[in-house]
N, C-alpha and C positions, 0 to 999 in steps of 0.2 A: 440447404438451403429454399428446397422447394417444403410448400407444406406438410402436402401428402407424404414425406419420404419425414420430417418433423414427426407428423401425427403417429407413426407406425413404431421410428426408435423411439418415440417418446410416452409412448401404453406401452415396448414390453420394458422399458427400462424403470416407468413409475409399476410395475404391478411385482420387481423386488426391488426396486427401492425404498420404495412408503409404506413397509412395513417394519424393513430394517431400522431404519429411519426415528420411526416416530417407539419404537421398543428403544435402543438406543436415548431419545431424548428423554421415554418414562422412568427408565432408568437412574439416570439424572438427576429427574427432579424429585424423584424417591428420594436417593441421598441429602437431595437439596432440603426437602422437606423433613427430615429427621436427621438431619444438621444445624438449621436453622440459617441458609441458606448456604453459599459457592464457600469450600473449602477453601483456607487459606494454603499457600503456597510462597518456598521458601523466597525470601524478596532481598538477604543478599548479593545475589546476583544483577537486582534490576536494580541497582542502589544510582544515586545522582550523579549525570555525566559532569569529565572529568575538563580539562582545557583541551580542547584539538576536539574535540567533540560533534560534531552534527547530529540531532535528533532528526528523523523526516518518517513525517506522520501521513502513512496511506490509507486511506476513510477503507471500511472491508476488506481488510486482508485477511483471509480468510484464512486459518493455518496450512493444510492443504494445499493452497496457491501458493501460499510464505515457501512451503517444501521445493515448487518451484523455481521461485523467485532466489533463494540461496542458493539453488542449482548456476541460475545464469550468472550472480553474483562472485560466486568463486572464481573467476578473473582478473577480480579487481583487489584480489586479498585474500586475507585470511577470511573466513565467515562463520559465523557459529548461532545456530536455530534453538532457543532456549522456551517453556511458554510460563504461560500466566494466563489467572480465568480476569475478565474484564468486569467491570463495573455494573450491575443491575438494574436497571434493566435496558442489557445488549443494545442501546440505542448511542445516535453518534453525542448528542449534548453532554449527557453521560460520561462515554469514554472516553472522549477526547481529553478529557479535564484528566480524568484516571490518567491516563498513559502520561500524562505530560509532563515537564520536567518541572514544575511549578505543583505538581499535584497538592502538597502537603500547608499551601498559601490559599487552598479552593475551597470551601463548606456550598451546605446547601438549607434550605429555608423550607416550612409545610407551607409555607405560599407557591414555591417554585415547583407549577404542577406539569409541565412542561420536559422537568427533568434540566434543565439548565441550569446550572449552581452560578455562588457568584463565589467575589473576590473576599477573602478572610477580613482584610484589612482593614474596609469598605462597605461591605455586603453590595456591591453594585452588580449589575448579574454580567453574568461573565460572555457580554458581547461579542465580536471577533475585535472591536477594538480595546477593549478592555484586555481579552486576552494577550492580544500586543505589548501593551502597558505595561502589566503584569510582569510578560519577560522580560523586558527592556529594566524593571526595579528589580530583577534580581539574575542581572549577567547574560541573558541570554537575547541574540540577536533574529532578530524577526526575518526570515529573507522572504521576498516574493519569487515568484516564478525566473530561472535563470540568474538572479542574484546567488554568490557565492560566499561572502562576505569575507572577514578575517577566520581564517584559519586558526591562529594560534587560540578564538575564542570560544565562546559554546553558543549553538545558534537550534535555532526550530524551525524546520520549511515542508510545505507540504505536495504529494507529489504524488497521481494516479488520476483514476476518476473510475476506480471500481464499484462503488457504493448507487453513486448515478447513473452507471449504464445501467447496470443492475437493477433499479429503480425503474428506469426509463425502458430496459427493452427487454427486462426478462430473461428468459432463456437465449438470447441473444449473445449476451454473458460468455455460458460456455464456450463458443462456438470460434468468442473475437477475446477468451482469454490470451492469448497470446499477444495479442496489438496493447490489450492496455496493458501488459506487464513494459511491454517496453519502455511504454513513457515514465515508470519507475524504475530500470535502469537506465535509463537516457540522465536520469536528473543523478540518481548518485552518480554516475559517470562521470557528470560535469563536477562532483562535489568533489571527485578523488582528485578528474584532473586540477583544480582549482589548489591542491593539498592539502586538504581537509585528511589529518592522518587516520580518524574514528568515523564511523559513522552510522548511526542506530537507527532500524525499524521501528515503530511502533504500529501503533492500530486502535481502534475502538470496539472495533466487536466485527464478528461472521456474518455469518447467512444459511439461510434458507431457502434453496433452488429443485423447481417440483415440475413433472412434465404432468400439462392437467390440471393442476392447481393444487394445493396446501387443502386442508379439510377444512370445514366451517366449524365454527365453536359460538355456541350462542354466550351473549352478557350481554343485560336490561342495560340498553343506553341511564333509561331514571336511577340505578346502580352507579352510576359511572362521572368523575370529572371531566376527565380526557378519554378516552379510546384509542388506541395505534392499534396496530394490524395483531402484534403476539402478544401486546401488553394493556393495560389500561388500569389510571387512578382511580381507586375507589373514594368515594365521600364518605362524610363520617359518619354517614345514617348507615350506608348499608353494611351488610355480613359478608366477612370474607371467605373469596372460594378457599377450598383445597390446595389452593396454587399460590399462596397472596403473601407478598417480604414486605420489609421493608426497602426502601430505596436507600441505594448505598449512603447518599451524599446525605441523606435524613431522613432518620428508620420512622420520624411522622408522618410521612407520606406513604400510604399503603399503595403498591402494586398489586395488580391480580394480574398472573398470566395464562397463555392458555392453554389447553392439558395438551401433552405430545408436543405432535408439529401441526394440531389445528391455527385456524388464524381466526379468530375475530370478523374480518371483512372478508365477503365471499369473493374467488376467483382471484388470487395474487399468486403466483408461482414463486416470486421473487417477493421474502421478507426478510425483519428482525427483528429482535424484541425482544426473543422469547425464551426460556433454557435449554439448550440443548447444545451437545457439544460442538457444532456446528455455528453455531451463534456466540455464544460462548468464552471456548479457552482460546485465545486469539495468541499470535506470537510475535518475538523480540527477539530480535536481529543482530546480529553487532558485527560489520564488518569493520576490518584494519585494514584502510588502504597502502598502508608505509611501505611494501616491498614494490607495489606498483609505482610509489610516487621514486622510489629508488630507482626503479628500473627507467622510467619516462628519461629522469637525467643522466644518461648515458646516452640517449639516444637522442638526434637533433637531424632535424632536416638543415640539409644547406642551399640547396636551389632548385626551382620550380622551372621546367620551361614546357613550354606548349608550343606544339607544332600541330593545327587543327584539333583533332578531338584526340591525338595523345597528345600524355603528358611523360616526359622526364624527367626526373628524378634521382638526386641526391644524397645519401644519409648518409650520416658519419655517428659510430658505436654500433650500442647492441650486441644480443647475441647471435650465431647462425643460426636462420628458419625464418627471421623476418619478411613482411611480406606487405606490400606496399595497395591501397585498396584509395577510392574515389567516392565520398558517400554527402547525401545531401544533409543525416544527421550523422555523428562522430560513433555516435554509440549502437546506430542501430545497423544491424550488416543487411536488412532487407532493404535497406535505403541506397544500394551504391548503385553506379551511374556506369560503371565498368564490363566488359564482356566476362573479366572475375580479375580476383586480388592478384597481381605479381609477386614473387618470387626475387625480395631482394640479395643482389648478386656482387658482389666484390663493392658495394657502398653504390649502386645503381639499381633503376627498374626504372621500365619503360610500361604505364598502360591508357587500355584503350579506352574510348564511352563507346560504349555501344549501339547509342541511338543518335541523329545526328538532328535531332530535336532538339535533346539537352545543349547545343550550342548555347553562348551568356550563363546559361545558370550559376548560380550562389553556390561552392560544393568548400567541403572538406577533403584535403589526404590524410590519411590514418597510413602510421604503421604499425602493424601488428605485430603484436608476439606470436610465438609458436603454438600456445594456445589458443592463439585469438582474441585476446585480451585488445586495448589502444592502449600502448606504449607514448604516440606520439602523436600531434594533429595542425595542421596550420592551415586557414582560410584560403580560399581561390578560387577562380572561376574561368568554366571552361571556353578552351580556348582563349585566354586572354594573351596578348600577347608582353 
């Protein structure tokens, strides 16, 4: 939190982390040069989503962060984590289309120098509007924030703010990672509660994060059409660098990559778009919420009575070990207003609010399973008559 502490810890981390990270990136880049790109992976497990599946896109969900997310989601049902390569370059415009359920209906052209591909059928740029239209044409609901849609169908929605937060705040992303993941967990909990039996979590790219900034790498501006931090589109007249590949959506677009973990723009501590494990090896998470949904149906909140700041609740059904909490956000334990969650005994529990400043605040009663999962919830107002 203090700059002096950040500088001290950052310097120690940088001395160990930078050479290891750079060496691993160069090894992957050597392998990519030898094979003409990133290697193919088994695509069977990444088949098109079937009915009852909502695909959740999380921008910038790096693989190691996805491991933490997998652990957080285990209370919602069975969860599996797999790996895949994203598209080159590892930027949002390319990668979001690459991991979408409509990827086979998308293509690129030699004119697409900002890495935004097009709809295959009519060649229109894949803007947000045209992407939603393409989803609808192929039977997928495009769900806005907090919309839950029809769980019997198929859907696409977006959650989290990892990439934007990293670009905006740099190293603070590491400090505030749990808060960022809370947003994702809350959205997925919302979908499971709405009855979606299957949720897929996909992403476009990872990122590099380096205390003290990434090393600078030179690339003459007159050689490039567009230049990003970790990649650049070369002009037709430019000679390829040792690390140049065709854009995955259109091989005619030649993209030069910064070597190792260097950056074409000085001073950045957060970046993506290059070739490294942290940027290119991305997660694929499959969550089956059915077991949680079945448990929910056996638990019901029968009555809620407030006496000042104390809430008395009667619950029916469930298993031994259930607890009652009162939160402002159902999926976030950190948003609890209660002095502590209370054990439900003989179908009853009484919970006190910790601070009288919360009188009149909109809240949510949540019944928690033995593992802390939310089995049932009901809106309420603190102290309501």
